[in-house]
N, C-alpha and C positions, 0 to 999 in steps of 0.2 A: 583367573589363572595367575600364577606367580610371575608376572612380567613387570613388576614394580609400579604398574598403573594403580594397583590397589594400595600402594603405600607411597604416594608422591611426597617428596621432601622429608621422608622419615630420617634420612641421614643428617639433614640440616637440623631437625629437631634434636637428634641425638647429640650433635656437636654443640648446640646451644646449651643443652642440659649439662654436658660435660664441663663447659666453661663456667656455668653457673655453680655447679657442685664444687669446682676448684676454689672459687672465691667464697662460697657459702660459710666456711668456718669462721670468717671474720664477723659474720652476723649471727650465726647459730651453728654450734658444733653438733652435727649429726652423730649418732652412734657409729664408730668407725667401721663396724661390721656391715651396716647398711650402706654406708658410703662406698665401701670396697666393692660390694656386690653391684651397686648401681653403676659406678664408673667403669668397672671392668666389662659389664654387660653392654653398656652403651658404646664402649670402644669397639666391641665385636660387631654390634649391629651397624654402626656407622661404617666401619671398614668393609664389612661384607657387602653392603649396598653400593658403596663406592667401587668395590672390586667387580661387582656385577656390571656396572657401566664401563669400567676400564677394560673388561674382558673383550669388549667389542672394538676397542681402539688400537691403533697401530702408530708407531713412531714414523718420522719422516723417511727412515730407511726401510719401512715396511715390516719391521719386526714387532711382535706383540708387546704391548705395554706391560702386561702381567707376565712375570717370570715364572715358568713352570718347572717343577722339580721332575727329575727322572727317578726311577726305582733305585738306582745306584746312589743318587744324592740323598734320598730318604734313609738308606741303610748307613751311609757314611756319617750323616748328621750327628748322631749321638757320640760316635767315636771322635769326630773332630771337636765337638763340644767338650768332651771329657779331656782331650789333650789341651785345649785352650784353658779350661778351668784349672787343671792341675798346674799348667804353666804359670798362670796368674798367682796361684797359691805359693809356688816356689819363689816367684818374683817378689811377692809381698814380704816374704821372709827376709829378703836381703836388701831390696831397693824400694820399699814401700812409698816413700815420698816421691821419688823420681817416676815410678810407674804411675802414680796418681796424677802427676803433672802432665805426663804424656797423654794419658787417657782423658783427662779433663779437657785438654785442648782438642783432642780428636772428637770427643762427643759434643763439645761446644760447637764446632764447625758443622757437624752433622745435625745437631739439634736445631741450629738456626735455619739450615736448609729445609729440614723436615717441617719445622713450625711455619716457615714461609709457604711451603707447599700446602700445608693444612689450612692456613688462614687466608691465602691469596684469593680464593673464590669470594670471600666475604669482604676483605679489605679493598679489593679491586673495584667493588661497587661504589666506593667513595672517591676513586681517583678521577682526575680530569679526563675528558675524552681523548686528549692527545696521548696520554699514557696508555689508555686502553687500546687505541688503534695502532700504536707503534708496532712495526714488524721487526724491529731490531732485536737480535738475540745475542746472548753471551754464552760461549761454549768453552769449557775448560775441564781438565781431568785432575782429580785428586788421586795420586798414585796409590794403587792397590786397594782403593776404596770404591770410587764410582766416577762416572762421567756426568758432568753437570751441563745441562742445556736449558737455559732460562730466557724468558722474554722480559720486556721492560717492566711490565706489571709485577712479575715475580721478583725482579731485582729490587724494586721499591719496597715490596713486602718483606724481602730479606733484610733490607736496611732497617725497617721498622721493628722487625722481630729480633734484630741484633741487640735491642735494648733489653730484651729478656735474657740474652746471653750475658750482657754486662751485669745484670742483677745476679745471675747465677755465679759468675766468677767472683764478684765482689763480696757477696754475702752467703753464697751457697743456699739461696733461699728456696724453701720447699715448694713455693708456688711456681717458681721458674723451673725447678726440677720436674714438677708434675706437668707443666705445659709441654716441655720437651718429651716427657714420657708418653703423654697422650698422642702427640704428633707421631712419634716413632711407632706406637701401637697401631693407630688407624692406618697409616700409610703402609706399614708392614703387612697388615691383613689385606689391604687393597692391592698391593703389587706383587704378592707371592701366592702361588698356588701349588698344592701337592700334586696336581695333574690327574690323579685318579683316586678312587676309593682305596685301592690296595696300597698305593704309595702313602696315602694319608694314614692308613692303619699301621703300616710299617713305621712311619715316622712317630706317631703317637705312642705306639708300644715300645719303641726303642728309647724314646725320651722318658717314658714311664719308668723303665729300668734305670736309666741315667739319673733321674731325679731321686728315686728311692735309695739307690746306692750311695750317691754323694751326700745325701742328707742324713740317712740313718746309719750308713756304713762307716762314714768318716766325718770329720769336722771341717772338711775342705770347703763345701758349699757355703756353710754358715760363716766361716772365716773370711772367705772372699767377699760375700755379700756385705759384711760389716766393714771390711777394709776398703772396698772399692768406692771411691768418691766420684761417682758419675751418675748421670740421669738414666739409669737402667732399671729403675723401680719407681712405683708410685707410692707416695707417702700419704697416710691418712691420719688426721689429727685425732688423738685420743683425748687430750686435754692440754690447753696452753699453760695450765698451772702445774702440770707434772714435771718432774726432772727431765732434762734434755734427752737422756737415753730412753725414757719411757713416754715421751711426748707423741711419738708416731708409731703406727703399725705400717708394715710395708707389704707390697705385692710385686713380685718380679715381672718384668714385661714379657718374659717368656711364657708365663702362665696366662697371658692374654693373647699373645700373637700365635703361639703354637696351636692351641685349640681353635683360635679365631680363623686361621687359614683353612682349617677343615670345615668349620661352620660356613665360611664364605663359599666354599665349594658346594656345600649342600644347597645354598640358595641358587647357585648357577644350575645345579641338577634340577631343582624344581622348575626354574624358569625355562630351561631348555626343553623340558618335557611338557610345558604348558599346563602344569597342575597347580593346585593350591599349595602354598608354601608349608606343607606339613612337615617335611624333613627338616627344613630350616628352623622353624619355630620349635620343633621338638629338640633339635640340637641346642637352641638357646635355653630351653627349659632344663636340659641336661647340664648345660654349663652352669646355670644358676644353682642347680641342686649340688653340683660338685663343689662350687665355691662355699655354699652353706655347710656342706660336710667338712670342708677344710677348716672353716672357722670354728665349727663345733669341736673338732678334734684338737685344734690349737688351744681352745679354751679348756677342754677336759684334761689334756696332758701338760698344759702350760709350757709348751715347747714348740719350736719352729716345725712346720709340716711341709712335706713336698706336695704342693698343690696338685701336680699332675697325677699323683697317686689316686686322687678322687675325680679329677676332671676327665682323664682319659677314658676310664670305664663308663662314666656318665655319658659323655658325648657319643661314644661308639654304640652303647646300648640304646640310648634314646633315639638316635638316628636310624639304627637298624629296626628298632621296634616300630617307628613311624612308617618306614618304607614297607615293612611286612604288613602292617595294618592296612596300608593303602594298596596292597597287591603289587608293589614295585621292588620287592626285596632283591630279586636276582638282578634287576636293572641297576640298583644302587651298588651292589657288590661288583658289577662289571663296569660301572661308570668310569669313563676316561674322557677327559676334556680334549685330548689330542685326537681321539677317534670319534668324539661326539658329533662334530661338524660333518665328518665324512659319512657317518651313519645316517645323519639327517638328510644330507644331500643325496645319498643313495636311495633312501626311503622316498624322497620327493621325486627322484628320477624314475623309480619304479612306478610310482603313482601316475606320473606323466606318460610313461610308456604304456601302462595298462589303459589309461584314458585314450591315448591315440589309437591303440589297437582296437578299443571298443568302437571308436568313431569310424575307423576303416571298415570294420566288420559290418557296422550299420549301413555304411554307404554301399558296400558290395551287396548287402541283402536287398537294399532298395533297387539297385540296378537289376538284380536277378528277377525281382517281382515285376519290374516294368517289362522285361523281355517276355515273361510268361504271359 
């Protein structure tokens, strides 16, 4: 069954491979197409498995660690994204340097926090026991962004990871950019859920239209991507000997996180129903196929491609195909993480009720036979 006992430590293996692939170009430059597919897929696998564990956790206040979208959130997302994208496009026209300074600082702080959260489980193994056992916590709020609640170990990890931030600020180094990007992607997939298949389908289809319109319909998306100096994309080395503008190929983090949260939900669907991970691995296969289709189209047309044009149909079709082949198509379409626990509890309650009724009837039958 898909309860992660069949894949112990797979997220750790994925994390190690991600870090290795980030450093690999200094030893051997993989074809950027292969590197892109490997790193994006490993991000999704790592984030999905971490999200499966996180779905069972709660904060000190008793709220779920994983943030769940509503249907309204899914419907608004492409509209809000369009407004933000066009707003950045206008801002870059008039205040490009200032906008980049503000965004650089913003993403630097978030990047260090995200990287510390990503690396802390591994770095903390090296810390003295006094740091590991410390119960001191630091709580503060970054206005309009997030509330931070960290323990001593995470603070030390944050200090260590700030060196990556220093490297990014001083040199805008592509390795620092990618480390922040990987952390954003994995933690985004881990901590965000569409909430249901229908919400996920609405979100994916809405962003499918968003991506196609802003890439093919206007030059807004490409202009913003080229102007924005922030770690919101992964850079893949083509050749260190190439001119600077042709040295890297890029993949936006949205092309990892958006399909990733849908795929992570597929893993939770498989796990909750105690079945082999057919829908999850089919989604992964669909994601890889979509990435390959994106790369092929990019090569054939020699132009930027909206990756969600290929990723969205692939993820939806592969997941639905796997669910149908396994006889769970209707359950997958109706799947809701908010109602899942209720349904499971109700099912268990019905089983207990039937069991207790069976025992009572058995006892009454024995009493009647004794009287006779």
